[in-house]
C-alpha positions as CSV (number, residue, x, y, z in Angstrom):
1,M,86.9,-18.3,10.8
2,R,84.0,-18.9,8.5
3,C,85.7,-16.9,5.8
4,N,88.7,-19.2,5.9
5,R,86.5,-22.3,5.5
6,L,85.1,-21.0,2.3
7,A,88.2,-19.4,1.0
8,I,90.3,-22.6,0.6
9,P,87.6,-24.6,-1.4
10,A,86.9,-21.5,-3.5
11,L,90.6,-21.1,-4.3
12,A,91.0,-24.8,-5.1
13,F,87.9,-24.6,-7.4
14,A,89.2,-21.5,-9.1
15,L,92.6,-23.0,-9.8
16,A,91.2,-26.2,-11.1
17,T,88.7,-24.5,-13.5
18,S,91.2,-22.0,-14.8
19,G,93.6,-24.8,-15.8
20,F,90.8,-26.7,-17.5
21,A,89.7,-23.6,-19.4
22,M,93.2,-22.9,-20.6
23,A,93.6,-26.5,-21.8
24,Q,90.5,-26.5,-24.0
25,P,91.8,-24.5,-27.0
26,F,94.8,-26.9,-27.3
27,A,92.6,-30.0,-27.3
28,A,90.7,-28.8,-30.3
29,S,93.7,-27.6,-32.4
30,A,92.8,-29.5,-35.6
31,P,89.3,-29.6,-37.1
32,A,87.7,-33.0,-37.1
33,S,86.9,-32.8,-40.8
34,Q,90.6,-32.8,-41.5
35,Y,91.0,-36.2,-40.0
36,Q,87.9,-37.5,-41.7
37,D,89.2,-36.4,-45.1
38,H,92.5,-38.2,-44.4
39,D,90.8,-41.4,-43.3
40,R,88.6,-41.3,-46.4
41,D,91.6,-40.9,-48.7
42,R,93.5,-43.7,-46.9
43,D,90.5,-46.0,-47.2
44,R,90.2,-45.3,-50.9
45,D,93.8,-46.4,-51.4
46,W,94.2,-49.5,-49.4
47,N,91.3,-51.5,-51.0
48,S,92.0,-50.7,-54.6
49,P,94.3,-53.2,-56.4
50,P,97.5,-51.7,-57.8
51,Q,97.2,-50.2,-61.3
52,E,99.5,-52.7,-62.9
53,F,97.4,-55.7,-61.9
54,R,95.8,-57.7,-64.7
55,D,92.1,-58.9,-64.3
56,I,92.9,-62.2,-62.6
57,E,95.2,-60.4,-60.1
58,R,92.5,-57.8,-59.4
59,Q,90.0,-60.5,-58.7
60,G,92.5,-62.2,-56.4
61,Y,93.2,-59.0,-54.6
62,H,89.5,-58.3,-54.1
63,D,88.8,-61.8,-53.0
64,G,91.7,-61.6,-50.5
65,I,90.2,-58.4,-49.0
66,E,86.8,-60.1,-48.7
67,G,88.4,-63.2,-47.1
68,A,90.2,-61.1,-44.5
69,R,87.0,-59.2,-43.7
70,K,85.2,-62.5,-43.2
71,D,88.0,-63.8,-40.9
72,Y,88.1,-60.5,-39.0
73,D,84.3,-60.4,-38.6
74,N,84.2,-64.0,-37.4
75,H,87.1,-63.5,-34.9
76,R,89.4,-65.9,-36.7
77,R,93.1,-65.6,-36.6
78,P,94.7,-64.2,-39.7
79,D,95.9,-67.1,-41.9
80,V,95.5,-66.9,-45.6
81,N,96.0,-70.7,-45.8
82,N,92.7,-71.2,-44.0
83,R,90.8,-69.6,-46.9
84,D,89.3,-72.1,-49.4
85,E,89.4,-69.4,-52.1
86,Y,93.1,-69.2,-51.7
87,R,93.8,-72.9,-51.5
88,H,91.4,-73.9,-54.2
89,P,90.8,-70.9,-56.5
90,H,88.2,-71.1,-59.2
91,V,90.4,-69.8,-61.9
92,P,92.2,-71.5,-64.8
93,E,95.3,-73.6,-63.8
94,S,97.6,-71.2,-65.7
95,A,96.4,-68.2,-63.6
96,R,96.5,-69.8,-60.1
97,K,99.9,-68.5,-59.1
98,D,99.1,-64.9,-60.0
99,Y,95.7,-65.2,-58.3
100,R,97.1,-66.6,-55.1
101,E,99.9,-64.0,-54.9
102,S,97.4,-61.1,-55.3
103,F,94.9,-62.8,-53.0
104,R,97.6,-63.0,-50.3
105,R,98.5,-59.3,-50.9
106,G,94.9,-58.2,-50.6
107,Y,94.4,-60.4,-47.5
108,D,97.5,-59.0,-45.8
109,T,96.6,-55.4,-46.7
110,A,93.1,-55.7,-45.5
111,W,94.1,-57.4,-42.2
112,D,96.7,-54.8,-41.5
113,H,94.2,-52.0,-42.2
114,M,91.5,-53.5,-40.0
115,M,93.9,-54.1,-37.1
116,N,95.3,-50.5,-37.3
117,N,91.8,-49.0,-37.4
118,A,90.6,-51.2,-34.5
119,R,93.1,-49.5,-32.2
120,R,91.6,-46.0,-32.8
């Protein structure tokens, strides 16, 4: 009788641990460095202005990224129209349209990037 009392828990323990031991190799199928390299490459791309941008557009794109970071860090809702840099840019009148378009693009890109990374 005493053998039966020990046999059932021992059998349950053996079955539980064998399933866990078999599952371990599948959980670590891809090296962590592979994901880190991918993240680093993706990070390098999203915050660089497009090659075809002129200087004023690069400035707007960069300012848009910084504006989005400030809004995200201060838990504000994403709204480019709430950024003073967007509404009243300190650029020549003739460059305001290009600045604002690239600011919006940088802002939207940064916000999207931060929200997708926050889910990880």
